[in-house]
C-alpha positions in Angstrom: -2.8 -11.1 22.5 -4.7 -8.0 21.5 -3.0 -4.6 21.6 -5.7 -1.9 21.9 -4.7 1.1 19.9 -5.8 4.7 19.9 -8.9 4.9 17.7 -8.6 8.5 16.6 -5.8 10.5 14.9 -6.9 13.6 16.8 -5.6 13.5 20.4 -7.8 15.2 23.0 -6.0 17.7 25.1 -6.4 15.6 28.3 -4.7 12.5 26.8 -1.1 11.6 26.3 0.2 12.8 22.9 1.6 10.3 20.5 5.1 9.1 20.7 7.7 11.1 18.7 10.2 9.5 16.3 12.9 11.2 18.3 12.1 8.9 21.2 13.0 5.8 19.3 16.7 6.2 19.4 17.0 5.6 15.7 20.3 5.6 13.8 21.1 9.2 12.9 21.0 8.6 9.1 17.5 7.1 9.3 16.2 9.7 11.7 17.5 12.5 9.5 15.6 11.0 6.5 12.4 10.8 8.6 12.7 14.5 9.6 13.3 15.5 6.0 10.1 13.6 5.1 8.2 15.8 7.6 7.5 13.1 10.2 7.4 14.1 13.9 4.8 12.2 15.8 4.1 8.6 15.1 0.6 7.6 14.0 -1.3 5.0 16.1 -0.3 2.1 13.9 3.3 3.1 13.9 3.5 3.4 17.6 1.7 0.1 18.2 3.5 -2.0 15.7 7.1 -0.6 15.9 8.1 -2.7 19.0 6.5 -5.8 17.5 8.2 -5.5 14.2 11.5 -4.7 15.9 11.2 -7.7 18.1 10.9 -10.1 15.2 7.5 -11.5 16.2 4.8 -12.2 13.6 2.2 -9.5 13.3 -1.4 -9.3 12.1 -2.5 -5.6 12.1 -5.8 -4.0 11.1 -5.8 -0.3 10.5 -7.7 2.2 8.4 -6.4 3.3 5.0 -4.0 6.2 5.2 -2.8 5.3 8.7 0.9 5.1 8.0 1.3 1.4 7.6 4.2 1.6 5.1 6.4 3.6 7.5 5.4 1.3 10.3 7.2 -1.5 8.5 9.9 0.3 6.6 11.7 2.0 9.5 12.4 -1.1 11.6 12.8 -3.2 8.5 15.6 -1.0 7.1 17.5 -1.3 10.4 17.5 -5.1 10.2 19.2 -5.3 6.8 22.8 -6.5 6.6 24.2 -4.3 3.8 27.3 -6.5 3.6 25.2 -9.4 2.4 24.2 -9.1 -1.3 20.9 -10.9 -1.1 17.1 -10.3 -0.8 16.5 -10.1 3.0 13.0 -8.7 3.0 10.0 -9.4 0.7 7.0 -7.1 0.4 4.0 -8.4 -1.5 1.3 -5.9 -2.6 -1.8 -6.3 -4.9 -1.2 -3.7 -7.6 1.6 -2.2 -9.7 0.8 1.3 -8.5 1.1 0.3 -4.9 4.3 -1.6 -5.7 5.9 1.6 -7.1 4.6 3.7 -4.2 5.9 1.3 -1.5 9.4 1.1 -2.9 9.5 4.9 -3.2 8.6 5.2 0.4 11.2 2.7 1.5 13.8 4.6 -0.6 12.9 7.9 1.1 13.6 6.4 4.5 16.7 4.4 3.4 18.2 7.2 1.2 21.1 7.9 3.6 21.9 4.2 4.1 23.3 1.5 1.9 20.1 -0.5 1.8 18.8 -1.1 -1.7 15.1 -1.5 -2.3 13.6 -2.5 -5.7 10.2 -3.2 -7.2 9.1 -5.9 -9.7 5.7 -5.9 -11.3 4.0 -6.7 -14.6 3.8 -4.3 -17.5 7.6 -3.5 -17.3 10.6 -5.1 -19.0 11.4 -8.4 -17.3 15.0 -8.3 -18.6 15.7 -5.0 -16.9 14.3 -6.3 -13.6 16.4 -9.4 -13.8 19.5 -7.3 -14.4 18.8 -5.3 -11.3 18.1 -8.4 -9.3 21.4 -9.9 -10.4 23.3 -6.7 -9.2 22.1 -6.0 -5.7 18.7 -5.9 -4.0 18.1 -6.0 -0.2 14.3 -5.3 0.0 12.2 -6.6 -2.8 8.6 -5.2 -3.3 6.6 -7.3 -5.7 3.2 -8.1 -7.2 2.5 -11.8 -6.9 2.2 -12.6 -10.6 5.6 -11.1 -11.7 7.3 -12.5 -8.6 6.2 -16.0 -9.5 7.3 -15.5 -13.1 10.8 -14.5 -11.9 10.9 -17.4 -9.4 10.2 -19.9 -12.2 12.9 -18.2 -14.3 15.4 -18.7 -11.4 15.9 -14.9 -11.2 14.8 -14.6 -7.6 16.5 -16.2 -4.6 14.5 -16.1 -1.4 16.8 -18.2 0.7 18.1 -15.2 2.7 14.7 -13.6 3.3 14.2 -12.8 7.0 10.9 -10.9 6.8 7.8 -11.1 4.6 5.2 -8.4 4.5 1.8 -8.9 3.1 0.4 -5.4 2.6 -3.3 -4.8 1.7 -3.8 -8.5 2.4 -7.6 -8.3 2.1 -7.3 -6.8 -1.4 -4.7 -9.4 -2.3 -7.3 -12.1 -1.5 -10.2 -10.2 -3.0 -8.6 -10.2 -6.5 -7.6 -13.9 -6.3 -4.0 -14.0 -5.2 -4.5 -16.5 -2.3 -3.0 -19.5 -4.2 -0.1 -17.3 -5.4 0.7 -16.2 -1.9 0.6 -19.7 -0.6 3.0 -20.8 -3.3 5.4 -17.9 -2.6 5.3 -18.6 1.2 5.9 -22.3 0.6 9.2 -21.4 -1.1 10.6 -19.6 1.9 11.8 -22.6 3.9 13.9 -20.9 6.5 12.6 -19.3 9.7 11.3 -15.8 9.0 9.1 -13.1 10.4 5.7 -12.4 8.7 3.8 -9.2 8.9 0.2 -8.9 7.6 -1.6 -5.6 7.2 -5.2 -5.3 6.2 -8.2 -3.0 6.6 -10.7 -5.8 7.0 -10.7 -9.2 8.7 -12.9 -11.7 6.9 -12.8 -15.5 7.0 -10.3 -15.7 4.1 -7.9 -13.4 5.9 -8.3 -15.5 9.1 -7.4 -18.6 7.2 -4.3 -16.9 5.7 -3.2 -15.8 9.2 -3.6 -19.3 10.5 -1.5 -20.7 7.6 1.2 -18.0 7.1 1.8 -16.6 10.6 3.2 -18.2 13.7 1.8 -17.1 17.1 1.3 -13.6 15.8 0.7 -10.4 17.8 -2.7 -8.9 16.9 -3.1 -5.1 16.7 -6.5 -3.7 15.9 -7.0 0.0 15.2 -10.2 -0.4 13.3 -13.3 1.1 14.9 -16.7 -0.7 14.5 -17.5 2.2 12.2 -15.7 1.5 8.9 -15.7 5.0 7.7 -12.6 7.0 8.7 -13.6 9.7 11.2 -11.4 12.4 9.7 -13.7 12.7 6.6 -16.9 14.8 6.3 -19.4 13.0 4.0 -21.5 15.3 1.8 -24.2 14.2 -0.6 -26.1 16.1 -3.3 -29.3 14.9 -4.9 -29.7 16.1 -8.4 -30.7 15.3 -12.0 -27.9 13.6 -14.0 -28.0 16.4 -16.6 -27.0 18.9 -14.0 -24.0 17.0 -12.6 -21.3 18.7 -14.7 -22.5 22.3 -13.8 -22.7 21.4 -10.1 -19.3 19.8 -10.3 -17.7 23.0 -11.7 -19.5 25.1 -9.1 -18.2 23.0 -6.3 -14.6 23.0 -7.6 -14.7 26.8 -8.0 -16.1 27.4 -4.5 -14.3 24.9 -2.4 -10.8 25.4 -1.0 -9.2 22.4 -2.8 -5.6 21.3 -2.5 -6.0 18.2 -4.6 -9.1 16.3 -5.7 -9.9 12.9 -7.1 -13.1 12.5 -9.1 -14.2 8.9 -9.3 -16.3 7.5 -12.2 -17.6 3.9 -12.5 -16.4 3.3 -16.1 -13.5 4.2 -18.4 -15.7 5.8 -21.0 -17.1 8.1 -18.3 -13.6 9.1 -17.3 -12.7 9.9 -20.9 -15.9 11.9 -21.5 -15.6 13.9 -18.3 -12.0 14.7 -18.8 -12.7 15.9 -22.3 -15.3 18.4 -21.1 -13.5 19.5 -17.9 -10.1 20.2 -19.4 -11.7 23.1 -21.3 -12.2 25.0 -18.0 -9.5 23.6 -15.7 -5.7 23.5 -15.8 -3.5 20.9 -14.1 -6.0 18.2 -14.8 -5.3 14.5 -15.7 -7.2 11.3 -15.9 -6.3 7.7 -15.2 -7.8 4.2 -15.8 -6.6 0.7 -16.6 -6.8 1.4 -20.3 -3.7 3.6 -20.1 -0.2 2.0 -20.5 1.7 1.3 -17.3 4.3 3.9 -18.1 1.6 6.6 -18.6 -0.2 5.6 -15.4 3.0 5.7 -13.4 3.9 9.1 -14.8 0.5 10.5 -13.8 0.7 9.1 -10.3 4.2 10.6 -9.9 3.0 14.0 -11.0 0.0 13.8 -8.8 2.0 12.9 -5.7 4.4 15.8 -6.5 1.5 18.3 -6.7 1.9 18.9 -10.4 -1.7 17.7 -11.0 -4.5 19.3 -9.0 -7.6 17.5 -10.5 -7.5 13.8 -11.2 -10.4 11.9 -12.8 -10.2 8.2 -12.2 -11.8 4.8 -12.1 -11.3 2.6 -9.0 -7.8 1.9 -10.1 -6.9 4.8 -7.9 -9.1 3.9 -5.0 -7.1 1.4 -3.0 -3.8 1.6 -1.1 -2.2 4.5 -2.9 -1.0 7.3 -0.6 -1.9 10.7 -2.0 -1.2 12.7 1.2 -2.4 16.1 -0.1 -5.8 15.1 -1.3 -8.3 17.3 0.4 -11.5 16.3 -1.5 -13.0 13.2 -3.1 -15.9 13.4 -5.5 -18.0 10.4 -6.5 -19.3 11.4 -9.9 -21.0 8.0 -9.9 -22.4 6.3 -6.8 -20.0 3.5 -5.7 -21.0 -0.1 -6.3 -20.9 -1.0 -2.5 -19.9 0.2 0.9 -16.4 -1.1 0.7 -15.8 0.7 -2.6 -17.1 3.9 -1.0 -14.7 3.5 1.9 -11.7 2.9 -0.3 -12.6 5.9 -2.5 -13.2 8.4 0.3 -10.2 7.0 2.2 -7.9 8.8 -0.4 -8.6 12.0 1.6 -8.3 12.6 5.3 -5.1 10.7 5.5 -2.5 10.7 8.3 -4.9 12.6 10.6 -5.7 15.4 8.1 -9.3 16.5 7.5 -11.0 15.6 4.3 -14.2 16.0 2.4 -16.1 13.6 0.3 -19.0 14.6 -2.0 -21.2 12.1 -3.7 -23.7 12.9 -6.5 -27.0 11.0 -6.2 -29.8 10.3 -8.5 -33.2 8.7 -7.7 -32.0 5.2 -8.5 -29.1 5.5 -6.0 -31.3 6.1 -3.0 -31.7 2.4 -2.0 -28.0 1.9 -2.1 -27.5 5.1 -0.1 -29.8 3.9 2.7 -27.8 0.7 3.0 -24.5 2.7 2.9 -25.5 5.0 5.8 -26.7 2.0 7.9 -23.7 -0.2 7.4 -20.9 2.4 7.4 -22.5 4.5 10.2 -22.1 7.6 8.2 -23.5 11.0 9.3 -24.6 12.5 6.0 -24.3 16.2 5.3 -26.6 17.5 2.6 -26.0 20.1 -0.1 -29.5 21.1 -1.0 -32.5 18.8 -0.8 -32.4 15.8 1.6 -34.2 13.0 -0.2 -34.1 10.7 2.9 -36.2 13.1 5.0 -38.7 11.1 6.9 -37.1 7.7 5.9 -36.9 5.1 8.6 -34.3 2.6 9.2 -34.7 -1.0 10.6 -37.5 -1.3 13.2 -38.9 2.1 12.3 -35.9 4.0 13.7 -35.2 7.2 11.9 -31.7 7.9 10.4 -29.9 10.5 12.5 -28.9 13.2 10.0 -26.9 16.3 10.8 -28.0 19.2 8.7 -26.0 22.3 8.0 -26.1 24.8 5.3 -23.5 24.6 2.6 -20.8 27.2 3.1 -18.1 26.8 0.6 -14.7 28.2 1.5 -13.3 30.9 -0.7 -9.9 31.3 0.8 -6.7 31.6 -1.1 -5.0 28.6 -2.7 -3.0 26.6 -0.1 0.7 27.1 0.1 2.7 24.7 -2.0 -0.1 24.1 -4.5 1.0 24.1 -8.1 -0.2 27.2 -9.9 -3.3 26.8 -12.1 
């Protein structure tokens, strides 16, 4: 059964507005936490999935990045926990350590006025400390597959009371090779349980996993045929590589930026750009896989708390992480493929907010750009010269490009922004 969801986070005036959390008849302690988090109206994925998750039926949900999937699970999940039972009752599997930390933080924010205990286990952190916590009390366990299997082999994790399993960012889990790990974990949960699978894409591997792991699932699809989120404006600038740093500084100075992530394709490029940019900018940090897990977690935490305004990163920051105040994304290097472009730019324009993405282009990037525009159905906005002018697409059809002059905003710094 397919539940057709609302495809846009901006509701036209003549349509029914989204359901409010106040209409769910939530327990007062959970509702108070949601209000304190600033939630009012439900997003499309939350409204569509809440009754399915609450009913106990398996679910396969496709939704754009930044659509509120974590809260869609966490709110009904917390209500199902029996706090008198000292056992893991819900298991959440995610692909990365950063997403693991973020997910457990989000659950904690919703459950803060309850007795529900969430906890995260992932590699790069002391296993003995994690084991000690598991031996004390954990109701909801969020885990990366590798560390979870290690703890299972050590006998430190008991899944016999698990009533719900969530596979979040399932397409990314499979992309980085965790299919066998997931199958092993699922095979160890022998009792009847609910399985919820969330993904942004549905390829053949995901379909196979759905067939194996889910039983008669409800299917929710909030993915448009156009993969690029509609809340984002896509800007491109064609320039010589030697001019990129000057253009980047000009853009950062002239745009009304709340927070920005600047993506590079390699660690050494992140290091070099940070070294040069920190001379002119305050509240700037960088992140890539070469940093220790402790350092990366600290930077992510500061960024989410608005203590960092400018973040230079590799694609370690491009998938799954929820930075709700990111107004701008800048691709210092052209992404390797369309999926990478979607994940990078999806860090802005989240939860219905508007976002801007700027991609620097050189001559060698033009073939990839043509493919990106065709496949992602992007309407490009050009700063300066349009190098595709007169280009034709398949069958001689011209690309439809919307031109507009570049008018940078010069308004005051947004409220709540950390001083620079």
